[in-house]
GUTORMI-91268 format. One record per residue: residue number from 0; residue in three letters; x, y, z of N, C-alpha, C in turn. Coordinates in Angstrom, 3 decimals. Layout:
<atoms>
   pos   code        nc1        nc2        nc3       cac1       cac2       cac3        cc1        cc2        cc3
   NUM    ALA          X          Y          Z          X          Y          Z          X          Y          Z
...
</atoms>
This chain:
<atoms>
   pos   code        nc1        nc2        nc3       cac1       cac2       cac3        cc1        cc2        cc3
     0    MET    -71.104    -10.709    -29.971    -71.949     -9.587    -29.656    -72.260     -8.854    -30.955
     1    ASP    -73.485     -8.405    -31.080    -73.918     -7.670    -32.263    -74.666     -6.419    -31.849
     2    TRP    -74.341     -5.314    -32.512    -75.038     -4.057    -32.280    -75.263     -3.352    -33.605
     3    VAL    -76.271     -2.507    -33.647    -76.520     -1.660    -34.810    -76.632     -0.229    -34.309
     4    PHE    -75.915      0.668    -34.972    -75.874      2.078    -34.602    -76.345      2.935    -35.769
     5    PRO    -76.911      4.092    -35.474    -77.271      4.992    -36.572    -76.001      5.565    -37.214
     6    ALA    -76.121      6.031    -38.435    -74.991      6.677    -39.118    -74.825      8.072    -38.527
     7    ASP    -74.258      8.102    -37.340    -74.175      9.316    -36.531    -72.783      9.390    -35.910
     8    ALA    -72.256     10.585    -35.772    -70.911     10.770    -35.229    -70.749     10.179    -33.828
     9    ARG    -71.816     10.059    -33.072    -71.736      9.512    -31.711    -71.643      7.989    -31.675
    10    SER    -71.823      7.354    -32.808    -71.846      5.891    -32.844    -70.519      5.266    -32.475
    11    ALA    -69.403      5.895    -32.831    -68.093      5.336    -32.471    -67.936      5.287    -30.959
    12    ALA    -68.349      6.335    -30.263    -68.256      6.359    -28.793    -69.172      5.301    -28.181
    13    ARG    -70.347      5.126    -28.742    -71.268      4.092    -28.231    -70.674      2.699    -28.418
    14    ALA    -70.087      2.467    -29.593    -69.460      1.166    -29.854    -68.316      0.926    -28.873
    15    ARG    -67.506      1.946    -28.625    -66.396      1.818    -27.669    -66.896      1.432    -26.284
    16    ALA    -67.958      2.083    -25.834    -68.487      1.799    -24.496    -68.984      0.358    -24.391
    17    LEU    -69.697     -0.112    -25.393    -70.226     -1.475    -25.355    -69.109     -2.519    -25.457
    18    ILE    -68.117     -2.246    -26.276    -66.998     -3.180    -26.393    -66.190     -3.204    -25.105
    19    THR    -66.012     -2.061    -24.479    -65.297     -2.008    -23.198    -65.975     -2.920    -22.174
    20    GLN    -67.303     -2.877    -22.117    -68.037     -3.740    -21.190    -67.908     -5.211    -21.580
    21    SER    -67.996     -5.492    -22.871    -67.994     -6.878    -23.344    -66.632     -7.536    -23.232
    22    LEU    -65.572     -6.761    -23.426    -64.223     -7.320    -23.402    -63.470     -6.889    -22.154
    23    ALA    -64.160     -6.882    -21.046    -63.567     -6.432    -19.786    -62.385     -7.294    -19.352
    24    ASP    -62.307     -8.541    -19.838    -61.208     -9.414    -19.429    -59.941     -9.222    -20.252
    25    LEU    -59.963     -8.345    -21.248    -58.745     -8.065    -22.011    -57.814     -7.180    -21.208
    26    SER    -56.516     -7.370    -21.420    -55.553     -6.473    -20.786    -55.777     -5.066    -21.318
    27    GLY    -55.329     -4.071    -20.583    -55.524     -2.685    -20.987    -54.991     -2.388    -22.374
    28    GLU    -53.794     -2.871    -22.689    -53.200     -2.616    -23.996    -53.992     -3.281    -25.116
    29    SER    -54.378     -4.537    -24.922    -55.152     -5.247    -25.937    -56.505     -4.601    -26.129
    30    GLN    -57.153     -4.220    -25.033    -58.459     -3.585    -25.131    -58.363     -2.247    -25.853
    31    GLU    -57.348     -1.458    -25.545    -57.175     -0.172    -26.213    -56.963     -0.337    -27.709
    32    LEU    -56.266     -1.368    -28.107    -56.047     -1.618    -29.526    -57.350     -1.993    -30.228
    33    VAL    -58.144     -2.850    -29.608    -59.457     -3.194    -30.165    -60.312     -1.934    -30.280
    34    LEU    -60.313     -1.116    -29.237    -61.130      0.098    -29.242    -60.669      1.088    -30.306
    35    LEU    -59.370      1.268    -30.446    -58.844      2.186    -31.455    -59.251      1.758    -32.859
    36    LEU    -59.030      0.496    -33.182    -59.333      0.020    -34.531    -60.829     -0.006    -34.804
    37    THR    -61.614     -0.360    -33.799    -63.071     -0.331    -33.970    -63.550      1.097    -34.200
    38    THR    -63.010      2.039    -33.443    -63.373      3.445    -33.616    -63.070      3.901    -35.041
    39    GLU    -61.933      3.520    -35.561    -61.577      3.893    -36.933    -62.578      3.330    -37.934
    40    LEU    -62.937      2.053    -37.780    -63.867      1.443    -38.729    -65.271      2.022    -38.623
    41    VAL    -65.748      2.235    -37.411    -67.094      2.807    -37.248    -67.115      4.237    -37.787
    42    THR    -66.087      4.993    -37.504    -66.017      6.362    -38.011    -66.012      6.372    -39.535
    43    ASN    -65.246      5.484    -40.150    -65.246      5.390    -41.618    -66.617      5.024    -42.149
    44    ALA    -67.293      4.079    -41.495    -68.623      3.665    -41.951    -69.618      4.815    -41.855
    45    VAL    -69.528      5.608    -40.791    -70.423      6.757    -40.622    -70.112      7.825    -41.669
    46    ARG    -68.839      8.120    -41.855    -68.436      9.218    -42.755    -68.566      8.866    -44.227
    47    HIS    -68.247      7.617    -44.593    -68.164      7.264    -46.005    -69.183      6.223    -46.438
    48    GLY    -69.882      5.620    -45.492    -70.843      4.578    -45.809    -72.250      5.120    -45.952
    49    VAL    -73.185      4.203    -45.956    -74.597      4.540    -46.097    -75.379      3.728    -45.068
    50    GLY    -76.362      4.372    -44.468    -77.282      3.667    -43.586    -76.704      3.331    -42.234
    51    PRO    -77.414      2.492    -41.492    -76.971      2.114    -40.152    -75.659      1.338    -40.213
    52    VAL    -74.966      1.330    -39.078    -73.659      0.680    -38.964    -73.802     -0.509    -38.023
    53    GLY    -73.502     -1.676    -38.524    -73.532     -2.880    -37.703    -72.149     -3.221    -37.193
    54    VAL    -72.063     -3.635    -35.946    -70.789     -4.034    -35.349    -70.969     -5.424    -34.746
    55    HIS    -70.068     -6.313    -35.109    -70.062     -7.676    -34.575    -68.692     -7.927    -33.961
    56    VAL    -68.663     -8.444    -32.739    -67.412     -8.752    -32.047    -67.461    -10.209    -31.597
    57    ALA    -66.402    -10.945    -31.925    -66.279    -12.337    -31.482    -64.873    -12.524    -30.917
    58    TRP    -64.763    -13.323    -29.862    -63.460    -13.541    -29.249    -63.390    -14.929    -28.662
    59    GLY    -62.173    -15.381    -28.482    -61.911    -16.685    -27.883    -60.633    -17.265    -28.453
    60    ASP    -60.067    -18.232    -27.762    -58.848    -18.913    -28.198    -57.746    -17.935    -28.585
    61    GLY    -57.604    -16.844    -27.833    -56.508    -15.918    -28.061    -56.671    -14.959    -29.219
    62    HIS    -57.893    -14.797    -29.705    -58.087    -13.837    -30.790    -59.367    -13.037    -30.584
    63    VAL    -59.399    -11.889    -31.225    -60.597    -11.051    -31.263    -60.841    -10.712    -32.726
    64    ARG    -62.093    -10.776    -33.146    -62.468    -10.374    -34.511    -63.591     -9.357    -34.393
    65    VAL    -63.410     -8.224    -35.075    -64.421     -7.178    -35.112    -64.813     -6.966    -36.566
    66    GLU    -66.121     -6.904    -36.808    -66.644     -6.646    -38.145    -67.548     -5.424    -38.071
    67    VAL    -67.390     -4.519    -39.034    -68.214     -3.321    -39.108    -68.851     -3.296    -40.489
    68    GLU    -70.164     -3.189    -40.503    -70.916     -3.296    -41.748    -71.716     -2.029    -42.006
    69    ASP    -71.777     -1.627    -43.277    -72.653     -0.533    -43.687    -73.274     -0.894    -45.029
    70    GLN    -74.133     -0.029    -45.533    -74.915     -0.334    -46.721    -74.344      0.246    -48.015
    71    SER    -73.087      0.658    -48.001    -72.438      1.151    -49.218    -71.595      0.032    -49.824
    72    PRO    -71.702     -0.188    -51.134    -70.872     -1.210    -51.771    -69.437     -0.736    -52.016
    73    GLU    -69.156      0.534    -51.785    -67.826      1.095    -52.031    -66.815      0.569    -51.005
    74    SER    -65.769     -0.075    -51.490    -64.722     -0.564    -50.593    -63.836      0.582    -50.137
    75    PRO    -63.338      0.506    -48.914    -62.422      1.551    -48.455    -61.116      1.483    -49.239
    76    VAL    -60.499      2.630    -49.398    -59.242      2.717    -50.145    -58.181      3.331    -49.237
    77    MET    -57.051      2.638    -49.127    -55.958      3.164    -48.321    -55.241      4.230    -49.149
    78    ARG    -55.223      5.436    -48.610    -54.564      6.549    -49.294    -53.128      6.685    -48.795
    79    PRO    -52.272      7.276    -49.630    -50.920      7.566    -49.146    -51.003      8.523    -47.950
    80    LEU    -50.113      8.345    -47.019    -50.120      9.178    -45.824    -49.739     10.613    -46.168
    81    ASP    -50.571     11.530    -45.771    -50.300     12.963    -45.915    -50.017     13.481    -44.511
    82    GLN    -48.776     13.831    -44.248    -48.367     14.270    -42.917    -49.150     15.479    -42.421
    83    ASN    -49.677     16.284    -43.335    -50.402     17.502    -42.956    -51.907     17.300    -42.818
    84    ALA    -52.402     16.142    -43.231    -53.843     15.881    -43.174    -54.285     15.591    -41.746
    85    LEU    -55.505     15.987    -41.433    -56.067     15.719    -40.115    -56.731     14.346    -40.043
    86    ASP    -56.942     13.710    -41.170    -57.563     12.386    -41.193    -56.870     11.537    -42.260
    87    GLY    -57.437     10.363    -42.539    -56.875      9.502    -43.566    -55.880      8.470    -43.064
    88    ARG    -55.841      8.243    -41.762    -54.884      7.286    -41.208    -55.524      5.979    -40.743
    89    GLY    -56.843      5.898    -40.770    -57.543      4.740    -40.220    -57.134      3.416    -40.818
    90    LEU    -57.105      3.311    -42.143    -56.744      2.041    -42.770    -55.257      1.736    -42.607
    91    ILE    -54.447      2.763    -42.528    -53.019      2.549    -42.281    -52.838      1.947    -40.881
    92    LEU    -53.536      2.510    -39.897    -53.479      1.949    -38.542    -53.972      0.507    -38.536
    93    LEU    -55.064      0.258    -39.231    -55.627     -1.085    -39.306    -54.616     -2.057    -39.898
    94    ASP    -53.948     -1.631    -40.951    -52.985     -2.483    -41.635    -51.768     -2.773    -40.759
    95    VAL    -51.305     -1.792    -40.030    -50.086     -1.935    -39.226    -50.353     -2.638    -37.890
    96    LEU    -51.470     -2.342    -37.259    -51.700     -2.805    -35.886    -52.492     -4.105    -35.763
    97    SER    -53.276     -4.472    -36.774    -54.074     -5.693    -36.659    -53.272     -6.902    -37.131
    98    SER    -53.759     -8.085    -36.758    -53.157     -9.321    -37.256    -53.563     -9.581    -38.694
    99    GLY    -54.696     -9.039    -39.082    -55.207     -9.172    -40.435    -56.488     -8.386    -40.571
   100    TRP    -56.821     -8.004    -41.798    -58.062     -7.285    -42.041    -58.479     -7.503    -43.485
   101    GLY    -59.732     -7.180    -43.764    -60.223     -7.333    -45.123    -61.586     -6.711    -45.291
   102    VAL    -62.098     -6.843    -46.507    -63.405     -6.307    -46.873    -64.176     -7.418    -47.561
   103    GLN    -65.432     -7.591    -47.168    -66.309     -8.574    -47.797    -67.550     -7.865    -48.298
   104    ALA    -67.945     -8.176    -49.526    -69.205     -7.663    -50.040    -70.344     -8.385    -49.325
   105    THR    -71.390     -7.649    -49.018    -72.594     -8.235    -48.432    -73.740     -7.971    -49.391
   106    GLU    -74.869     -8.555    -49.098    -76.031     -8.372    -49.965    -76.401     -6.902    -50.117
   107    GLY    -76.261     -6.132    -49.035    -76.673     -4.736    -49.095    -75.539     -3.742    -48.977
   108    GLY    -74.272     -4.182    -49.013    -73.176     -3.238    -48.848    -71.847     -3.946    -48.672
   109    LYS    -71.190     -3.682    -47.541    -69.888     -4.298    -47.274    -69.672     -4.495    -45.782
   110    ARG    -68.715     -5.356    -45.482    -68.287     -5.624    -44.112    -66.764     -5.487    -44.101
   111    VAL    -66.262     -4.622    -43.236    -64.823     -4.479    -43.045    -64.500     -5.117    -41.693
   112    TRP    -63.480     -5.977    -41.677    -63.176     -6.727    -40.459    -61.684     -6.637    -40.145
   113    PHE    -61.372     -6.906    -38.880    -59.980     -7.077    -38.470    -59.915     -8.124    -37.375
   114    THR    -58.739     -8.711    -37.238    -58.489     -9.656    -36.163    -57.247     -9.219    -35.401
   115    LEU    -57.236     -9.579    -34.143    -56.056     -9.431    -33.299    -55.791    -10.807    -32.712
   116    GLU    -54.623    -11.315    -32.947    -54.227    -12.625    -32.426    -53.406    -12.445    -31.157
   117    HIS    -53.454    -13.431    -30.324    -52.617    -13.486    -29.120    -52.881    -12.324    -28.166
   118    TRP    -54.131    -11.943    -28.026    -54.444    -10.935    -27.028    -54.265    -11.559    -25.661
   119    SER    -54.068    -10.715    -24.690    -53.774    -11.234    -23.350    -54.850    -10.808    -22.359
   120    PRO    -55.207    -11.706    -21.439    -56.148    -11.338    -20.386    -55.485    -10.413    -19.383
   121    ARG    -56.296     -9.787    -18.539    -55.789     -8.856    -17.534    -54.823     -9.524    -16.559
   122    CYS    -55.053    -10.786    -16.226    -54.175    -11.466    -15.288    -54.023    -12.914    -15.704
   123    SER    -52.969    -13.522    -15.265    -52.723    -14.927    -15.570    -53.564    -15.799    -14.661
   124    PRO    -53.858    -17.047    -15.091    -54.615    -17.938    -14.218    -53.918    -18.091    -12.874
   125    GLY    -54.677    -18.080    -11.834    -54.151    -18.239    -10.494    -53.773    -16.937     -9.811
   126    GLU    -53.840    -15.813    -10.510    -53.506    -14.529     -9.875    -54.691    -13.986     -9.148
</atoms>
């Protein structure tokens, strides 16, 4: 699935809604994790990136991959955790909760991606 959102604070909520519909077969916990990490990446792209925000989601064979693209060549930087800060935890969450993540340069900016391995469907076959 591919979507493009404006660089607007409402884009994270829009991405969450579309992913919720697209990944309806994920268990609640797995879906919430995808939504949390996607929200962090889209929010970072809106706040620190340039131009529209592209979101690509692919899934199958027990994994989910989400890519968020913007038009800034600046790579995200993981900052030390400040217990008193109201923000700055997105990349830390990504690092701790995802199976893997990274940054790729694109022709017009960058793509930040994460994967989740071994996600579980809502029910087992035959239920």
